[in-house]
C-alpha positions as CSV (number, residue, x, y, z in Angstrom):
1,M,-97.3,146.9,11.2
2,A,-93.9,146.0,9.8
3,N,-95.0,142.4,9.5
4,C,-98.0,143.5,7.5
5,Y,-95.9,145.2,4.8
6,K,-93.5,142.3,4.8
7,S,-96.4,139.9,4.2
8,Y,-97.7,141.9,1.3
9,A,-94.4,141.7,-0.4
10,L,-93.9,138.0,0.2
11,G,-97.5,137.1,-0.2
12,A,-97.9,138.6,-3.6
13,N,-94.8,136.9,-4.9
14,A,-94.7,139.3,-7.8
15,L,-91.6,141.5,-7.3
16,N,-89.7,142.1,-10.5
17,T,-86.0,142.3,-9.6
18,G,-85.1,144.4,-12.5
19,Y,-87.9,146.9,-11.8
20,V,-86.8,147.1,-8.2
21,R,-83.3,148.1,-9.3
22,A,-84.9,150.7,-11.7
23,I,-87.0,152.4,-9.0
24,K,-84.4,152.2,-6.2
25,P,-83.2,155.8,-6.9
26,L,-86.7,157.0,-6.3
27,F,-86.5,155.9,-2.7
28,T,-83.0,157.3,-2.1
29,S,-82.8,160.7,-0.5
30,P,-79.9,162.8,0.7
31,R,-79.0,161.9,4.3
32,I,-79.9,164.8,6.6
33,P,-76.6,166.1,8.1
34,T,-76.2,165.4,11.8
35,K,-75.1,169.0,12.4
36,C,-78.5,170.2,11.4
37,V,-80.1,168.3,14.2
38,R,-77.6,169.1,16.8
39,S,-76.7,172.6,15.7
40,R,-75.1,174.7,18.5
41,C,-75.3,178.0,16.6
42,C,-76.7,180.8,18.6
43,S,-77.8,183.0,15.7
44,N,-81.5,182.9,14.8
45,V,-80.6,183.5,11.2
46,T,-78.4,180.5,11.0
47,N,-81.0,178.3,12.7
48,T,-83.7,179.6,10.3
49,N,-81.5,178.7,7.3
50,V,-80.9,175.2,8.6
51,I,-84.6,174.6,9.2
52,S,-85.5,176.0,5.7
53,R,-82.9,173.7,4.1
54,D,-84.3,170.7,6.0
55,R,-87.8,171.5,4.9
56,R,-86.8,171.8,1.3
57,T,-85.1,168.4,1.5
58,L,-88.2,166.9,3.1
59,D,-90.5,168.4,0.5
60,K,-88.2,167.1,-2.3
61,F,-88.3,163.6,-0.7
62,K,-92.1,163.6,-0.4
63,T,-92.4,164.7,-4.1
64,R,-90.2,161.8,-5.2
65,I,-92.1,159.3,-3.1
66,S,-95.5,160.5,-4.4
67,S,-94.3,160.0,-8.0
68,G,-92.9,156.6,-7.2
69,P,-94.6,153.2,-7.7
70,H,-97.8,152.3,-6.0
71,F,-98.6,149.0,-4.1
72,V,-100.5,147.8,-7.1
73,D,-97.3,147.9,-9.2
74,F,-95.6,145.4,-6.9
75,V,-98.6,143.1,-7.2
76,K,-99.1,143.2,-11.0
77,G,-95.5,144.0,-12.1
78,V,-94.4,146.6,-14.7
79,A,-91.6,146.8,-17.2
80,A,-88.1,147.7,-15.7
81,N,-87.6,150.7,-18.0
82,K,-91.0,152.3,-17.3
83,T,-91.4,154.9,-14.6
84,P,-94.9,154.7,-13.1
85,V,-96.8,157.9,-13.2
86,E,-100.2,158.9,-12.1
87,E,-101.9,158.8,-15.5
88,D,-100.7,155.2,-16.0
89,F,-102.6,154.0,-12.9
90,D,-105.7,152.9,-14.8
91,E,-103.7,150.1,-16.4
92,H,-103.3,148.5,-13.0
93,T,-106.8,148.8,-11.4
94,S,-107.7,145.1,-11.8
95,L,-106.6,144.4,-8.3
96,Y,-109.2,146.9,-7.0
97,E,-111.7,145.5,-9.4
98,D,-111.2,142.1,-7.8
99,F,-112.0,143.6,-4.4
100,E,-115.2,145.2,-5.8
101,M,-116.2,141.9,-7.3
102,A,-116.2,140.2,-3.9
103,D,-119.9,140.8,-3.4
104,S,-120.7,138.4,-6.3
105,R,-118.4,135.6,-5.0
106,K,-119.6,132.6,-3.0
107,V,-117.1,131.0,-0.6
108,Y,-117.3,127.4,0.7
109,F,-115.4,126.2,3.8
110,E,-114.3,122.7,4.8
111,T,-112.9,122.4,8.3
112,Y,-110.5,119.7,9.5
113,G,-109.0,118.9,12.9
114,C,-109.6,120.5,16.3
115,Q,-112.0,123.0,17.7
116,M,-109.3,125.7,17.1
117,N,-109.8,125.2,13.4
118,V,-113.6,125.6,13.8
119,N,-112.9,129.0,15.5
120,D,-110.4,129.8,12.7
121,T,-113.1,129.2,10.1
122,E,-115.4,131.6,11.9
123,I,-112.7,134.3,12.0
124,A,-111.8,133.8,8.3
125,W,-115.5,134.0,7.4
126,A,-115.9,137.2,9.5
127,V,-113.1,138.8,7.5
128,L,-114.5,137.8,4.1
129,Q,-118.1,138.6,5.0
130,K,-117.1,142.2,5.7
131,K,-115.6,142.4,2.1
132,G,-118.9,141.3,0.6
133,Y,-118.4,137.5,0.1
134,R,-121.4,135.2,0.4
135,R,-121.2,131.8,2.0
136,T,-122.5,128.6,0.5
137,V,-122.9,125.0,1.7
138,D,-122.7,123.6,-1.8
139,V,-119.2,123.2,-3.1
140,E,-120.5,122.9,-6.7
141,E,-121.7,126.5,-6.7
142,A,-118.7,127.9,-4.9
143,D,-116.3,130.5,-6.5
144,V,-113.8,130.1,-3.7
145,V,-113.1,126.8,-1.8
146,L,-111.1,127.2,1.4
147,L,-109.9,124.2,3.4
148,V,-109.0,125.0,7.0
149,T,-106.4,122.3,7.7
150,C,-104.8,120.3,10.5
151,S,-101.2,119.2,10.6
152,I,-101.1,117.5,14.0
153,R,-100.9,114.0,12.5
154,E,-99.9,112.5,9.1
155,K,-103.3,110.9,8.6
156,A,-105.0,114.3,8.9
157,E,-102.7,115.7,6.2
158,Q,-103.2,112.8,3.9
159,K,-106.9,113.3,4.1
160,I,-106.5,116.9,2.9
161,W,-104.1,115.8,0.0
162,N,-106.8,113.4,-1.2
163,R,-109.4,116.1,-1.0
164,L,-107.2,118.5,-3.0
165,Q,-107.1,116.0,-5.8
166,Q,-110.9,116.0,-6.0
167,L,-111.1,119.8,-5.9
168,T,-108.5,120.4,-8.5
169,A,-110.3,118.0,-10.9
170,M,-113.4,120.1,-10.2
171,K,-111.5,123.3,-10.9
172,K,-110.2,122.0,-14.2
173,R,-113.7,121.5,-15.4
174,R,-114.4,125.2,-14.7
175,L,-111.2,126.8,-16.1
176,K,-113.0,128.2,-19.1
177,S,-116.2,129.3,-17.3
178,P,-116.9,133.0,-16.6
179,T,-116.2,132.4,-12.9
180,P,-113.3,129.9,-12.5
181,M,-113.0,128.3,-9.1
182,K,-110.2,129.4,-6.7
183,I,-108.9,127.0,-4.1
184,G,-107.1,127.9,-0.9
185,I,-105.4,126.1,2.0
186,L,-105.7,127.8,5.4
187,G,-104.3,127.0,8.9
188,C,-101.5,124.7,10.2
189,M,-100.9,122.7,7.0
190,A,-100.5,125.9,5.0
191,E,-97.8,127.2,7.4
192,R,-96.0,123.8,7.5
193,L,-96.1,122.9,3.8
194,K,-96.3,126.2,1.9
195,T,-93.7,125.4,-0.8
196,E,-94.9,121.8,-1.3
197,L,-98.5,122.9,-1.6
198,L,-97.8,125.5,-4.2
199,E,-95.5,123.3,-6.3
200,R,-97.3,120.0,-6.0
201,E,-100.8,121.4,-6.5
202,K,-100.3,123.6,-9.5
203,L,-104.0,124.7,-9.4
204,L,-103.8,125.8,-5.8
205,D,-104.4,129.6,-5.6
206,V,-104.1,130.7,-2.0
207,V,-102.0,129.6,1.0
208,A,-102.6,131.4,4.3
209,G,-101.3,130.5,7.7
210,P,-103.1,130.8,11.0
211,D,-102.0,134.4,11.5
212,A,-102.8,135.7,8.0
213,Y,-106.6,135.6,7.9
214,R,-106.9,139.4,7.8
215,D,-104.9,139.2,4.5
216,L,-107.4,136.8,2.8
217,P,-109.2,139.5,0.7
218,R,-106.0,140.7,-0.7
219,L,-104.7,137.1,-1.3
220,L,-107.9,136.2,-3.2
221,A,-107.7,139.4,-5.2
222,V,-104.2,138.5,-6.3
223,A,-105.4,135.0,-7.1
224,G,-108.2,136.6,-9.2
225,G,-105.5,138.1,-11.4
226,G,-104.1,134.6,-12.2
227,R,-101.3,134.5,-9.7
228,Q,-100.6,132.2,-6.7
229,A,-100.7,134.1,-3.4
230,S,-99.4,133.1,0.0
231,N,-98.8,134.5,3.5
232,V,-97.7,132.2,6.2
233,L,-95.8,134.6,8.4
234,L,-96.3,133.9,12.1
235,S,-97.0,136.7,14.5
236,L,-96.0,137.4,18.1
237,E,-99.1,139.6,18.7
238,E,-102.0,138.4,16.5
239,T,-105.0,137.3,18.5
240,Y,-107.8,138.6,16.2
241,A,-109.1,140.5,19.3
242,D,-111.0,143.0,17.1
243,V,-112.4,140.4,14.7
244,M,-115.8,139.2,16.0
245,P,-116.2,135.6,14.7
246,V,-119.3,134.7,12.8
247,H,-120.5,131.8,14.8
248,R,-122.3,128.9,13.2
249,A,-123.0,127.2,16.5
250,P,-123.8,123.4,16.2
251,R,-127.5,123.2,16.4
252,G,-127.7,126.7,17.6
253,C,-126.9,126.2,21.3
254,S,-123.1,126.2,21.8
255,A,-120.1,128.1,20.6
256,F,-116.3,128.2,20.9
257,V,-114.6,131.4,22.0
258,S,-110.8,131.7,21.4
259,I,-109.0,133.3,24.3
260,M,-105.4,132.6,23.2
261,R,-103.3,131.4,20.4
262,G,-100.0,129.5,20.0
263,C,-98.1,127.4,22.6
264,D,-94.7,127.7,24.5
265,N,-94.6,124.2,26.0
266,M,-92.5,122.7,23.1
267,C,-93.4,119.1,23.8
268,S,-91.0,117.0,21.7
269,Y,-93.7,115.4,19.5
270,C,-95.8,118.5,18.9
271,I,-95.9,120.6,15.7
272,V,-98.2,123.3,17.2
273,P,-95.5,125.8,18.3
274,F,-94.2,125.7,14.7
275,T,-97.5,126.1,12.9
276,R,-99.3,128.4,15.3
277,G,-96.4,130.3,16.9
278,R,-95.6,131.5,20.4
279,E,-98.2,131.8,23.1
280,R,-100.2,135.0,23.3
281,S,-103.5,135.8,25.0
282,R,-106.4,137.8,23.8
283,P,-107.4,140.8,25.9
284,A,-110.0,140.0,28.5
285,G,-112.3,142.8,27.4
286,S,-112.5,141.3,23.9
287,V,-113.3,137.8,25.3
288,L,-116.0,139.2,27.6
289,E,-117.6,141.2,24.8
290,E,-117.9,138.1,22.6
291,V,-119.4,136.0,25.4
292,R,-122.0,138.7,26.2
293,M,-122.9,138.8,22.5
294,L,-123.4,135.1,22.4
295,S,-125.5,135.2,25.6
296,D,-127.7,137.9,24.0
297,Q,-128.1,135.6,21.0
298,G,-129.4,132.8,23.2
299,V,-126.3,130.5,23.1
300,K,-126.5,128.2,26.2
301,E,-122.9,126.9,26.3
302,V,-119.5,128.5,25.6
303,T,-116.2,126.7,25.4
304,L,-113.1,128.8,26.1
305,L,-110.6,127.7,23.6
306,G,-106.8,127.7,23.2
307,Q,-103.7,125.5,22.7
308,N,-102.9,125.8,26.4
309,V,-106.0,127.6,27.6
310,N,-105.4,127.6,31.4
311,S,-102.0,129.3,31.0
312,Y,-103.9,132.4,29.8
313,R,-102.2,135.6,30.8
314,D,-103.5,139.0,29.6
315,A,-100.7,141.5,30.1
316,S,-102.3,144.1,27.8
317,E,-103.2,146.5,30.6
318,E,-100.8,148.0,33.1
319,R,-102.9,147.2,36.2
320,F,-102.5,143.5,35.4
321,C,-98.7,143.7,35.0
322,G,-97.5,143.0,38.6
323,A,-94.5,140.9,39.6
324,Q,-96.5,137.9,40.8
325,P,-95.3,134.7,38.9
326,T,-97.6,132.2,37.4
327,Q,-98.4,129.2,39.6
328,L,-98.0,125.6,38.4
329,S,-99.6,122.4,39.7
330,R,-97.5,120.8,42.4
331,G,-94.7,118.6,41.0
332,F,-94.8,120.2,37.5
333,Q,-92.3,122.3,35.7
334,T,-91.8,124.0,32.3
335,I,-88.9,124.4,29.9
336,Y,-89.4,128.2,29.8
337,K,-88.9,130.8,32.5
338,T,-91.7,131.6,34.9
339,K,-93.9,134.3,33.5
340,R,-94.9,137.3,35.6
341,G,-97.8,139.6,35.7
342,G,-101.0,139.7,33.8
343,L,-104.6,138.7,34.4
344,R,-104.7,135.0,34.8
345,F,-107.1,132.2,33.8
346,P,-108.9,131.9,37.1
347,D,-109.7,135.7,36.9
348,L,-111.0,135.3,33.3
349,L,-113.0,132.2,34.2
350,D,-114.6,134.1,37.1
351,R,-115.6,137.0,34.9
352,V,-116.9,134.9,32.1
353,S,-119.1,132.8,34.4
354,R,-120.7,135.9,35.9
355,I,-122.0,137.1,32.5
356,D,-124.9,134.6,32.3
357,P,-125.6,132.2,35.3
358,D,-127.7,130.1,33.0
359,M,-124.9,129.6,30.4
360,R,-122.6,126.6,30.8
361,I,-118.9,127.3,30.6
362,R,-116.3,124.8,29.5
363,F,-112.6,125.2,28.5
364,T,-110.2,123.2,26.4
365,S,-107.4,122.3,25.9
366,P,-105.4,122.7,29.1
367,H,-102.0,121.4,30.1
368,P,-101.9,119.5,33.5
369,K,-99.2,121.9,34.8
370,D,-101.7,124.8,35.0
371,F,-104.1,123.5,37.6
372,P,-103.4,125.3,40.8
373,D,-106.0,125.0,43.5
374,E,-107.7,128.3,42.8
375,V,-108.8,127.0,39.4
376,L,-110.2,123.9,40.9
377,H,-112.1,125.7,43.7
378,L,-113.7,128.1,41.2
379,I,-115.0,125.1,39.2
380,A,-116.4,123.5,42.3
381,E,-118.1,126.7,43.5
382,R,-119.8,127.9,40.2
383,K,-122.8,125.9,39.1
384,N,-122.4,127.1,35.5
385,I,-118.8,126.1,35.1
386,C,-118.9,122.4,34.0
387,Q,-117.3,119.9,36.4
388,Q,-115.5,118.3,33.5
389,I,-111.8,118.6,33.0
390,H,-109.7,117.6,30.0
391,L,-106.4,116.4,31.5
392,P,-104.0,115.2,28.7
393,A,-101.6,112.5,30.0
394,Q,-100.1,111.3,26.7
395,S,-98.4,108.4,28.5
396,G,-98.4,106.6,31.8
397,S,-94.6,106.0,31.8
398,S,-92.3,108.6,33.5
399,E,-89.5,107.7,31.0
400,V,-91.7,108.3,28.0
401,L,-93.1,111.5,29.6
402,K,-89.5,112.7,30.0
403,A,-88.7,112.0,26.3
404,M,-91.9,113.9,25.4
405,R,-90.7,116.9,27.5
406,R,-94.1,117.0,29.3
407,G,-92.6,118.4,32.5
408,Y,-94.1,115.9,35.0
409,T,-93.8,112.3,36.1
410,R,-96.5,109.6,36.4
411,E,-96.6,110.2,40.1
412,A,-97.1,113.9,39.8
413,Y,-99.9,113.4,37.4
414,L,-101.7,110.9,39.7
415,D,-101.3,113.3,42.6
416,L,-103.0,116.0,40.6
417,V,-105.9,113.7,39.7
418,K,-106.3,112.9,43.4
419,N,-106.4,116.6,44.3
420,I,-108.9,117.3,41.6
421,K,-111.2,114.5,42.8
422,K,-110.8,115.7,46.4
423,I,-111.9,119.3,45.5
424,I,-114.5,118.3,42.8
425,P,-115.8,114.9,43.8
426,E,-118.2,114.5,40.9
427,V,-115.7,115.6,38.2
428,S,-115.6,113.9,34.8
429,L,-112.1,113.5,33.3
430,S,-111.1,113.1,29.7
431,S,-107.6,112.7,28.3
432,D,-105.2,112.3,25.3
433,F,-102.8,109.4,24.8
434,I,-100.2,108.6,22.2
435,S,-99.3,105.0,21.6
436,G,-95.9,104.0,20.2
437,F,-93.8,107.1,20.9
438,C,-90.1,107.0,20.3
439,G,-88.4,104.5,22.6
440,E,-91.6,103.2,24.2
441,T,-91.1,99.7,25.5
442,E,-93.7,97.1,26.3
443,D,-93.4,98.0,30.0
444,D,-94.0,101.6,29.2
445,H,-97.2,100.6,27.4
446,Q,-98.4,98.5,30.3
447,Q,-97.9,101.5,32.6
448,T,-100.1,103.5,30.3
449,L,-102.8,100.9,30.5
450,S,-102.6,100.9,34.3
451,L,-102.9,104.7,34.4
452,I,-106.1,104.5,32.4
453,R,-107.5,102.0,34.7
454,E,-106.6,103.9,37.8
455,V,-107.9,107.3,36.7
456,R,-111.1,106.1,35.0
457,Y,-111.8,108.6,32.3
458,N,-115.2,108.9,30.6
459,V,-113.8,110.3,27.3
460,G,-110.5,109.7,25.5
461,F,-108.7,110.8,22.4
462,L,-106.1,108.2,21.5
463,F,-103.7,108.1,18.5
464,A,-100.7,106.2,17.2
465,Y,-97.6,108.4,17.1
466,S,-96.6,109.9,13.8
467,V,-93.4,111.9,13.4
468,R,-93.7,115.6,12.5
469,K,-90.9,117.5,10.9
470,K,-89.5,120.5,12.8
471,T,-90.2,118.9,16.2
472,Q,-87.5,117.9,18.7
473,A,-88.5,114.2,18.3
474,F,-87.9,114.5,14.5
475,H,-84.4,115.9,15.0
476,R,-83.2,114.1,18.1
477,L,-85.2,110.9,18.7
478,Q,-85.7,107.8,16.7
479,D,-89.2,106.6,15.6
480,D,-88.3,103.0,16.4
481,V,-91.6,101.4,17.3
482,P,-92.9,99.4,14.3
483,A,-96.2,100.4,12.8
484,E,-97.9,97.1,13.6
485,V,-96.8,97.4,17.3
486,K,-98.2,101.0,17.4
487,R,-101.6,99.8,16.1
488,R,-101.7,96.9,18.5
489,R,-100.9,99.1,21.5
490,L,-103.4,101.7,20.4
491,E,-106.2,99.1,20.1
492,E,-105.3,97.8,23.6
493,C,-105.4,101.3,25.1
494,M,-108.8,101.9,23.4
495,G,-110.2,98.7,24.8
496,V,-109.2,99.6,28.3
497,F,-110.6,103.1,27.9
498,R,-113.9,101.7,26.8
499,E,-114.1,99.3,29.7
500,E,-113.5,102.1,32.2
501,A,-115.8,104.5,30.5
502,A,-118.6,101.9,30.5
503,G,-118.1,101.6,34.3
504,V,-118.1,105.3,34.9
505,N,-121.3,105.8,32.8
506,A,-123.0,102.8,34.4
507,S,-122.6,104.5,37.8
508,L,-125.0,107.2,36.6
509,I,-127.9,104.8,36.0
510,G,-130.8,105.9,38.2
511,S,-129.6,109.5,38.6
512,T,-131.2,112.6,37.2
513,Q,-128.9,114.6,34.8
514,L,-129.3,118.1,33.5
515,V,-129.0,117.8,29.7
516,L,-128.5,120.6,27.2
517,V,-130.4,119.5,24.2
518,E,-128.6,119.7,20.9
519,G,-131.3,118.4,18.6
520,D,-132.4,115.2,16.9
521,S,-130.3,112.1,17.4
522,K,-128.2,111.2,14.4
523,R,-129.5,107.6,14.5
524,S,-133.2,108.2,15.0
525,A,-135.5,111.0,14.3
526,E,-137.7,109.8,17.1
527,D,-135.0,110.6,19.7
528,L,-133.4,113.8,20.9
529,C,-129.7,114.1,21.8
530,G,-127.9,116.3,24.3
531,R,-125.0,116.4,26.8
532,T,-124.6,116.4,30.5
533,D,-122.5,118.7,32.6
534,G,-119.8,116.0,32.3
535,N,-120.0,116.2,28.5
536,T,-121.5,112.7,28.2
537,K,-123.9,112.2,25.3
538,V,-127.5,111.4,26.4
539,I,-130.3,110.1,24.1
540,F,-134.0,110.2,25.1
541,P,-137.3,109.9,23.2
542,K,-139.1,112.9,21.9
543,E,-142.5,111.6,22.9
544,D,-143.0,110.6,26.5
545,E,-145.9,109.8,28.9
546,S,-144.9,112.6,31.2
547,N,-146.9,115.8,30.8
548,T,-144.0,118.1,29.8
549,A,-143.8,121.0,27.3
550,P,-142.3,120.3,23.9
551,V,-138.5,120.0,24.0
552,K,-136.2,121.7,21.4
553,G,-132.5,122.3,20.8
554,G,-131.1,124.8,23.3
555,D,-133.4,123.7,26.1
556,Y,-132.1,122.4,29.5
557,V,-134.0,119.2,30.3
558,L,-133.8,116.9,33.3
559,V,-133.4,113.3,32.2
560,K,-133.6,110.2,34.3
561,I,-130.8,107.8,33.2
562,L,-132.0,104.3,32.5
563,S,-129.1,102.6,30.7
564,A,-125.5,103.3,29.7
565,T,-122.7,102.2,27.3
566,S,-119.1,103.4,27.0
567,Q,-120.2,106.0,24.5
568,S,-123.5,107.4,25.8
569,L,-126.4,107.3,28.2
570,R,-130.1,106.6,27.5
571,G,-133.0,107.9,29.6
572,R,-136.4,109.7,29.6
573,A,-137.1,113.4,30.0
574,L,-138.7,114.5,33.2
575,G,-139.2,118.2,32.5
576,H,-137.5,121.5,31.6
577,S,-135.0,123.0,34.0
578,S,-132.1,125.5,34.2
579,V,-128.5,125.5,35.4
580,G,-129.5,127.0,38.8
581,G,-132.5,124.6,39.2
582,A,-130.7,121.4,38.4
583,P,-130.0,118.7,41.0
584,K,-126.6,117.8,42.1
585,R,-125.0,115.0,40.1
586,G,-126.3,111.7,41.2
587,E,-129.3,113.2,43.0
588,T,-132.9,112.3,42.2
589,L,-135.1,115.4,41.9
590,P,-138.1,115.4,44.3
591,R,-141.5,115.2,42.6
592,H,-142.6,118.6,44.0
593,R,-139.6,120.4,42.5
594,L,-140.1,118.6,39.2
595,H,-143.7,119.8,39.2
596,Q,-142.5,123.4,39.7
597,Q,-140.1,123.1,36.8
598,Q,-142.9,121.9,34.5
599,M,-145.2,124.7,35.6
600,R,-142.6,127.3,34.7
601,V,-142.5,126.3,31.1
């Protein structure tokens, strides 16, 4: 609660120093003597006098507080020589009028970056919707434009700076209109560049960090009064557990559910711990409630979301707070002390998967250190937990991994991959890689290429390194790989990735895959598009010779794979199905079972 009051004072940015000095005596009360609290008098009369005097002192203090300034005075500011009294309150009601006007305002969101930002958008919208704001998909008719930003790479930030120039030009055209546009920056970039954003973009109205979305109505109300407003304080506790996000599931069949925020890993290249704060987990009950709600709404796929999702540890209830330490993958270590107690990720994954056996469960993004065997066996046993694991490697060189502070060697990573494939033979693996990190040599780069070839991922996210302020790499390492070398190495990594992904996908030709249909293909209105259990895109025609029921978004469909590229699969629909009725990966469904599936539709 103390953080909330502090954020109000800092966010409003409207304290008048002189006025604070003027009202200071109002908050000063006589110190209650210690002897009154610890009186050893035996006389009842003496004790009664002491209590009476204390009550008079307390009543006097309450009277002085009640006649003191209100919160609105700090926001709007008043003259230093004026003592605010109750009858003057009408002069400062515009802040509350701004709150009342919310039901006539339209808000437009633009979301950049990772899935966590998608979830942040849903949380911010849930907060504003309760205050009466309406959402629009047309920026031209918006009264409030909010950009949910990413700060993970320099290119992502530059894209947002360019967008702000366009929006401020739009705002200038509406300055004299009855409803002038307000522009706000939310998320990681807001926390990292608060001062620069407010000073460089003079027409920017609101800056709110990832832990300040509850404060958005107040910040917008302050901005409505013509002031810039900001709140970028990070929290050790905020998980938005009691805020039910307003999901705008892509094509209506999938949704992201945040289970934790922040990160404690402190990788040397990563800005996340500084923009999203320390790691904290959302209570399990809140997560389960949201998943049940999504199941009731007909959502067919949920992705559990967090910066380091499989280190989830809910210590909010005493029964989970035992002394058992967290378990790491063999050969992995952390820079922080082993954590003890709490309900762990395997327990949460088990409970989530039981809610709806016909709802697919995914999770992202994990750290390789948090894959003890119990997680892997659970994935192998449950049909509705997708056999797809994101396993960020970042580099194939032990020396570079050490400089990155990843907590493992190349050998430990490959041992983990072997263990995963042993327990989950049909697993699909994806990964992240950074090319051109500080001190990376040509030999280090070649080791990364060989790791990609050995593991054989089907999906990859590859980037050239860009230095981020506040990180350990910024302070202690040298960004010494030339830009052109970074680009060349990145292109080589992408080329090898495509080669291996093409081979992995080609191995699926002839198999029957269970596909969750997302909707029309982006390239052709004649085709439908969906994803396999392994998260590979599948495209197939709407019209087919087979006698199947019409297919729509949100349906599970069995698709015979006929061809493949590094990016996607193509096939033809055989019939409707379900998670429980799907064949094993690589298995061809017998004709009599296919007929039963068609008859059930």
